[in-house]
C-alpha positions as CSV (number, residue, x, y, z in Angstrom):
1,M,0.0,0.0,0.0
2,T,1.2,3.5,-0.8
3,W,1.4,6.4,1.6
4,S,-1.7,8.0,0.0
5,T,-3.7,4.8,0.4
6,W,-2.8,4.7,4.1
7,I,-3.9,8.3,4.6
8,R,-7.2,7.6,2.8
9,Q,-7.9,4.5,4.8
10,G,-6.9,6.2,8.0
11,H,-9.2,9.1,7.1
12,R,-12.1,6.7,6.7
13,W,-11.5,5.1,10.1
14,L,-11.1,8.4,11.7
15,S,-14.5,9.5,10.4
16,I,-16.1,6.4,12.0
17,I,-14.3,7.1,15.3
18,F,-15.4,10.8,15.2
19,T,-19.0,9.8,14.5
20,V,-19.1,7.4,17.4
21,T,-17.6,10.0,19.8
22,V,-20.2,12.6,18.7
23,I,-23.0,10.1,19.2
24,A,-21.6,9.2,22.7
25,N,-21.4,12.9,23.5
26,F,-25.1,13.3,22.7
27,V,-26.1,10.2,24.7
28,A,-24.1,11.5,27.7
29,M,-25.7,14.9,27.4
30,A,-29.2,13.4,27.4
31,R,-28.4,11.6,30.6
32,G,-27.2,14.7,32.4
33,E,-24.0,16.6,32.8
34,P,-21.3,14.6,31.0
35,P,-17.7,14.4,32.2
36,A,-15.2,16.6,30.5
37,W,-13.4,13.7,28.8
38,I,-16.6,12.8,26.9
39,V,-17.2,16.4,25.9
40,Y,-13.7,16.8,24.5
41,S,-13.3,13.3,23.1
42,P,-14.3,14.2,19.5
43,L,-11.6,16.9,19.2
44,L,-8.6,14.6,18.6
45,P,-10.3,12.7,15.7
46,L,-11.6,16.0,14.4
47,F,-8.1,17.5,14.2
48,L,-6.7,14.4,12.6
49,L,-9.5,14.4,10.1
50,L,-8.6,18.0,9.3
51,F,-5.0,17.2,8.6
52,S,-5.7,14.1,6.6
53,G,-8.4,15.9,4.6
54,L,-6.1,18.8,3.8
55,Y,-3.5,16.3,2.6
56,M,-6.0,14.6,0.3
57,L,-7.2,18.0,-0.9
58,I,-3.7,19.3,-1.8
59,L,-2.4,16.0,-3.2
60,P,-3.7,16.3,-6.7
61,Y,-2.3,19.8,-7.0
62,A,1.1,18.7,-5.7
63,V,1.2,15.8,-8.2
64,R,0.3,18.1,-11.0
65,W,2.9,20.7,-9.9
66,R,5.6,18.0,-9.6
67,G,4.8,16.6,-13.0
68,R,5.0,20.0,-14.6
69,G,8.4,20.7,-13.0
70,R,9.9,17.5,-14.4
71,A,8.6,18.1,-17.9
72,E,10.1,21.6,-18.0
73,G,13.4,20.6,-16.4
């Protein structure tokens, strides 16, 4: 598997983890005042999703930029 494939697969799993933590957050809030670790638990997967998503967004442009540099050089 290539580096890009690992990032894409990780992004998919992170989205599942993020969804589960958000659902757990809503369930905990419905039962009363949730502990702080439940409230803040979605933040780590969210930031990791941000970075992996930005990587996947920029990747096609970087490949195009690299290819153009090699053809000119």
